[in-house]
Legacy VTK file of the C-alpha trace (Angstrom):
# vtk DataFile Version 3.0
C-alpha trace
ASCII
DATASET POLYDATA
POINTS 131 float
0.000 0.000 0.000
2.921 2.331 0.600
3.757 2.837 -3.071
0.115 3.497 -3.947
-0.037 6.139 -1.241
3.200 7.595 -2.544
1.691 7.740 -6.028
-1.303 9.638 -4.646
0.937 12.132 -2.842
3.109 12.912 -5.873
-0.032 13.318 -7.971
-0.590 16.646 -6.197
3.051 17.783 -6.254
4.356 17.195 -9.755
3.395 17.912 -13.355
1.644 15.167 -15.349
4.772 13.825 -17.068
6.434 13.061 -13.730
3.219 11.715 -12.204
2.819 9.396 -15.198
6.448 8.222 -15.062
6.238 7.459 -11.347
2.784 5.922 -11.620
3.797 3.546 -14.389
7.046 2.541 -12.646
5.037 1.797 -9.498
2.404 -0.132 -11.439
4.974 -2.390 -13.099
6.822 -2.829 -9.806
3.597 -3.910 -8.096
3.064 -6.506 -10.837
6.620 -7.802 -10.425
6.211 -7.991 -6.642
2.974 -9.917 -7.163
4.690 -12.501 -9.339
7.586 -12.755 -6.865
5.202 -13.219 -3.932
3.428 -16.084 -5.703
6.609 -18.162 -5.739
8.418 -19.721 -2.779
11.706 -19.202 -4.638
13.715 -15.980 -4.873
12.840 -13.811 -7.889
14.314 -15.108 -11.139
16.844 -13.104 -13.090
14.196 -12.522 -15.794
11.803 -11.123 -13.197
14.508 -8.839 -11.818
15.260 -7.467 -15.277
11.710 -6.981 -16.487
11.001 -3.905 -14.349
14.027 -2.076 -15.699
12.941 -2.816 -19.262
9.432 -1.492 -18.735
10.017 1.784 -16.905
9.642 4.833 -19.125
12.441 6.972 -20.494
11.091 9.810 -18.382
11.490 7.738 -15.218
15.083 6.935 -16.194
15.707 10.673 -16.725
14.297 11.430 -13.275
16.453 8.688 -11.797
19.510 10.099 -13.576
18.718 13.452 -11.970
18.446 11.698 -8.585
14.918 13.000 -8.089
13.606 11.888 -4.681
10.515 10.116 -6.019
12.496 8.049 -8.484
14.955 7.048 -5.760
12.136 6.025 -3.422
10.699 3.758 -6.113
14.154 2.352 -6.878
14.663 1.591 -3.169
11.509 -0.523 -3.268
12.853 -2.339 -6.335
16.049 -2.984 -4.379
14.036 -5.216 -2.029
13.644 -7.676 -4.916
17.389 -7.570 -5.502
17.994 -8.270 -1.820
15.707 -11.289 -1.923
17.757 -12.676 -4.819
21.228 -12.234 -3.386
21.665 -15.877 -2.346
20.697 -17.127 -5.793
22.817 -14.583 -7.687
26.145 -13.932 -5.963
26.829 -10.932 -8.194
23.911 -9.057 -6.610
25.457 -9.201 -3.135
25.449 -5.676 -1.716
23.589 -4.054 -4.624
20.350 -3.543 -2.677
22.245 -1.986 0.221
24.097 0.329 -2.152
20.846 1.477 -3.786
19.300 2.077 -0.375
22.342 4.067 0.792
22.204 6.248 -2.321
18.476 6.826 -1.904
18.952 7.674 1.754
21.695 10.164 0.874
19.711 12.017 -1.802
16.123 11.820 -0.543
15.329 14.891 1.588
14.677 14.303 5.282
10.963 15.083 4.978
10.577 12.266 2.412
12.657 9.606 4.177
9.669 7.939 5.818
8.937 6.479 2.360
12.194 4.520 2.693
11.231 2.768 5.943
9.782 -0.384 4.362
12.764 -0.933 2.046
15.122 -0.295 4.982
13.382 -2.933 7.095
13.431 -5.450 4.262
17.008 -4.840 3.160
18.676 -4.314 6.519
17.095 -7.310 8.163
13.934 -6.172 9.830
10.872 -8.390 10.007
9.702 -9.484 6.572
6.319 -7.965 5.805
4.006 -8.334 2.820
5.016 -6.699 -0.436
3.913 -3.081 -0.892
0.885 -2.528 -3.031
LINES 1 132
131 0 1 2 3 4 5 6 7 8 9 10 11 12 13 14 15 16 17 18 19 20 21 22 23 24 25 26 27 28 29 30 31 32 33 34 35 36 37 38 39 40 41 42 43 44 45 46 47 48 49 50 51 52 53 54 55 56 57 58 59 60 61 62 63 64 65 66 67 68 69 70 71 72 73 74 75 76 77 78 79 80 81 82 83 84 85 86 87 88 89 90 91 92 93 94 95 96 97 98 99 100 101 102 103 104 105 106 107 108 109 110 111 112 113 114 115 116 117 118 119 120 121 122 123 124 125 126 127 128 129 130
């Protein structure tokens, strides 16, 4: 539910192109989380890659600019990477690095949106996927 709430909040703060980019990235991420949750195994490499292939160019631009909203969404994606680290040795530490970057660039007043990814990546109790 956290990402949906985030989508509603940014809807009132940003112009339509940014709202659309964030909304679509969140939508695809929710679908990927749904598929991952339906399996007892860690997410497959194909599932990990699919989100990156479907986000819009505008989202990638916002991410390149280190816009807070894009980093918050990326931090949620990092949870999937964290869940795959035992299956794919080359992903070891990637989720933590993404979270550290997001934490460094997201303004203090927005950091509460990083709490769920922090709990999941840094070893807090595992909770249901965000919707």
